[in-house]
N, C-alpha and C positions, 0 to 999 in steps of 0.2 A: 797492144792496142790500145791502152790509155793514154801513151803519150802520142802516137798516130792521131786519136780523135782530139787532143788538145792541140796540137798544130794546126789540124782544121779550123778549128773553133776559133783559134788565136789570129790565123791569116783572114778569117772572115771578119771579127771584131775590127781588125786594123785597118780593113778595107772600108767598113761601114759605121766606125764610131761618129764619123761626122754628120751621118744620116740620124742617128739617134740624138746625138747634143749638136745643135749647130752652134751652142755659144762657144765652142771650142774653137772657133773661129778658123784660120787657116794655117796655125802651126801645126807642125806632126804630132799626132797623136801616139801614143806608147801603151801598149797593151801587155799588162803583168798579170801570170796565171797567180793567186794567193794560195788557193786551196783546192781540192777535190776530196767530194765526199761519196762513198758507194751506200746503195741504200737499195732493200730489196726490189723495189719497183722505179729506180731510176739512179741515175749518176749526176751530180751536181758539180758544175765547174764555177768556181768563184773568181772573177776577172776586176782588176783595178784598170780603169782607162785615165790617161793622165794626157793633159792637154792645156797651153795655155794659161797656165796656174790653176787648172781646175783638174779635180777627181770627180770621176764617176766609179760606182760600183755597180756591175752587171752579175747576174747569175743565169748559166747555161743550163737547161733541164733535158738531158737526152735518156735514152731507153738506157737497161742497165746494161752493162757488158758482158759479154756472151764468157768472158773468162774471170768474171766476178767469181769471190770466193762462195763456195755454197750455202753460207747461211746467209748470205745478203742478194744472190740470184733471184731473178724474178721468174714467176709464171709468164710463159710467153704471151705477149698480148699484140692486138691488132697491129699492122706498122701505122696506121692512121690516128690512133689514140694521141698521139704529141700533138698531132695537126689540129686535131679536134677541140684538146686542150688550149692551143693556143687562140684559135676562132672562139673560143668560150672566154677568155682572159679579155679578149680584146672588146667582145660585147658588154663583158661587166663592169671594165674600165671606163667605158664611154657610158653605159646605162648610170654608174654611180656618181660621176661628173655632172651628170645631166642632172641629179636628183640636190646639188649643192646643198647636202644634209653635213653639218659639222661633225655629226657622229659617227659618219662612214668614210671609209676610203678602200681605193681598191688599188691591186697588184698591175704597175704599167708594163705591158708585154711592149717589148721593143722590133721584134723579128722572130721569123720562122726560118731555121737554117733548113732545107729542106734535104740535102744530100746526107745531114748526120739527124736528121729529125730532132733538131735542137730549137727549144724555146727559149730565146733571149729577154730575159726580164730585167728590170731595175732591182737591184737589192734593197731592201728594207732591214734596217738594222731596229729592230723594234722585240720588245718580249714576247713570248706567247701568252696565252691566258691559262696554259697548263703550268707555266712558270710561275707565274703571280697567284694561281690558287694554291699551289704546294706551298707558298710562303704563309696560306693562313690556315694551316694544320694547327692540331693541338702543340704539335712538336715545336711550331716555329710562327707565333701568331703573329699577324700583320698590323702595325701600328696603325693604319686607317681604311680598317673596311669598307668605311664609306665609299671610297674609290672603286673598290673590287665589285661592290653591289653596283655601280654605275656601270664597270665594264660589263657585267652578265645583264643588265638592262640593255644597254647598246648592242650586245651581242643577240638577244632577242628582236631587238626592233631592225638590225641587217639582215636577219634571215626573213623578215617580214618582206621588208623590200627587195631582197634577192630572189624571194617564191613569186615575187609580182615581175620579174622579168620577162620582157617581151619573149615569146615562144618563138626559139629558133628551128629553122627547117629542119635539121637533124633530131629534134626533141620526139622520144617517143613515149607515147602512155606505158604505164607498167601499173599493176597491183591498184587499179582502178576502182575496184567494187568490193563492195563487203564480202562477197565470196572468195577473192583472192586471200583475205585475212584468214577466214575460216581454212582456207587451203595451206596456208602457211604454219598457223599453228600444229594443224593436224601432222605435215611432214616433221616439224622442228620434235614435236614431244614423240612423236615414232622412233624419230632417231635415237635421241636422248633415252627413251627408254629402255630400248634393244642395248646401247652402249653403255650407258649408266647403270643401268640394271636396276632401275626403281621405276616399274612397271605402274605401280598402284599410283605413285607421287606425280608421274607426267600425265596418266591418263586422267587423274583427276585434276590436273593442272587444264587441261584441253578442255575438259567438260565446263570448268568454272568460266575461263577466257570466253569461250563461245558461246555460252550462256549469256554473258554479261553484253557480248556485242550484238547477239540479236535483238537484244531489247533497246540499242541505241544507234549503231551503225546505219547511217542510211543506205541504200544500194549501190549510189555512186557516192564517191568521197570527193571531198574539194581538193583540188590539183594544183600544183605549183612546180615551177622549175626546181628540180632537187640537187640539194649540193651532192649528198651521198658520200661525205665525211666531214660531216660540221661538228668537230670534235675541238676541245681544248687547244690540243697540240697544233691546229690549222687556224687560231685565229690571233693574230696580231695586234697589240695593244699600243697605240700611240699618244700622242700628247691629249689631254684633255679626256682621257678615257677612249679614245677614236677607236674604232673596230675594222678591220679589214680582213679578209678570210682567202685562204689558200686551197689550192690541191682539189679544183674539181673541173670537171669536164662539161656540167651542165647539158647534159644528153637525155635527161630522163624528166618525163612530167609524172610526178606522182604525189600518193597524198603527201599533204603540207606534215602531217602528224608523224612523217618518217623521221625528217630531219629533228625534230623536236624532240623525239622519244631518243633517237641516236644521241644527240646532245645529252639528255638527261642521264640515260644510263649509261653513256661515258663520265659524267660528272659523279656517281656513287661507285663506281669500279675502277677508279684509278688504282695502279698497282701498288700506292702507300697504302688503300684501304685494304686490298686484297691481303698485302703482308700483315697489317696490323687486324685484320678480319673486323674491319670497323671501326678500328679507334682512332685513327688519325682525324677523321673528321666527325662530329657529333651530329645526330638526326635533326637537331634543330639548325645546326649550321648549313646542313645541306639542303632543308627544305626553305631557308630564306634566300639561298642561291637559286634554288629552282623558280621561287615566287617571283624574284627580280627577271628573271631569264623570260618567264611567260608571261609578267606584266609587259617588258617591252615589246615581245610579240603581239601579244592582243591589244595593248593599249587600252582602250575604253571598253571594249567587247568581253563579257563573261569570257572567263578560262573554262574550257570544257574537260574539266579534268579525269571524268572517266572514261572519256575516249582517249585521251593521253596516256591513263594507265593501261588500256587496253595494250595501244602500241609499245609503250614500254616492256609490257610482258613480250610481246613480238621480238622486240630487239634484243631483249635480255636472252630469249631463246636462241638467238641467231648468234649472238654472242658466244653463248656458251656451245652450240653445235660445231661452230666455228672452232673452237678452242679443242674442244675434244678430239675432232676430226686432224686437227694437226698436231696434237700428242699422241695418236695412232702409230704413227710411224715408228718402227726399231729404231733403239738407242741401243747405246753399250756404254759401261764402266761408269764414270763418275757422271756422264751426261744423261745418263738413263736414271740415275737417281736423284740428278736435280730434276728431271723431267718429272719424277714421281711425286717431288715432294710437290712442285709447281701443281701439278695437277690437283692435288689433295687440296691444296688452299683454293684454286680456283673453285673446284666442286664444291668447297662447303660453302666457300663466300657467295658463290652465284644462287646456290641454293637458298641461304638465309635471305639475297637480296627478292628473290621470287616470292617466297613467305610474306615478305613485307608488303608487296606490290597484289599480292593475293587477300592480303588482311590487314588494309591499310587503317590507321587510326583516322577518329573523325576530325574533318576541317573546321577550322572556326574556335 
């Protein structure tokens, strides 16, 4: 299946390469498959296109293979997921080009191969923010943190611009009201109270979060087109700390705080942080990166710290619930022991992070 799909993609690229890059001229274009990478929710094919002394690199993203190894096979998703993502990429690329802001870029989509559900995109050779952030840990401090601070500011600014993306016809409102927040907190804490067996802790957490929310959340929350996976790994950093984001369908219209909190919770729960139980990055460093990110997003507006804290609590509960659910699957042998250790590390660290959110230090 892997070779059959690769051949079909190769033939399509051979036929249409001149449409993607007119500067190839009339010379024949040769197409070379360089690499194939299997992921839980997709398979990526990396190609070189060579013609008229020029080379272009493209990547084709397709659904995961039906015969992929179990550990990387995906949950079945609607067949139109990839078409929606392609249309979103096209809208995002056009939108960010019109902004003409040197801080921002977007992935250029080239084609959608309907019979393979393949998204053809220009390949970008830029490091992820996750890779750059890892270099700033206590284990390997970065020589120029100022550049990294600017990356975080630009990441916040990019997200603000993205949230203002014109609403697409497919965009659907979701979790738009304060009541939706209360429902999510109740659902996640009830699940964790039962599975983690810390009923008193999670009931107290639900009470505290709901009490704070009732005092500050408006009945209807400010909405924006939601990225849905705005994480360090999905942000690519180019020259002069330019930011571009990948992996979004842009199909939901949700509270802007969802993406903000998702990014910030991801920042404090990287795997090095979990393994070291919070020693890889100090609190002051993490707070500085958070400050830069939010300053980039809100610009001259006051930062709604308490609202963001509420949504960080929600997102951390979501991540905690997802990890507990994932690790409930039966394992055996060495894998079972690894899962047990991983679960204990995550539980301990998530609890530590949650306590910090419930009892934040004074600002200023």
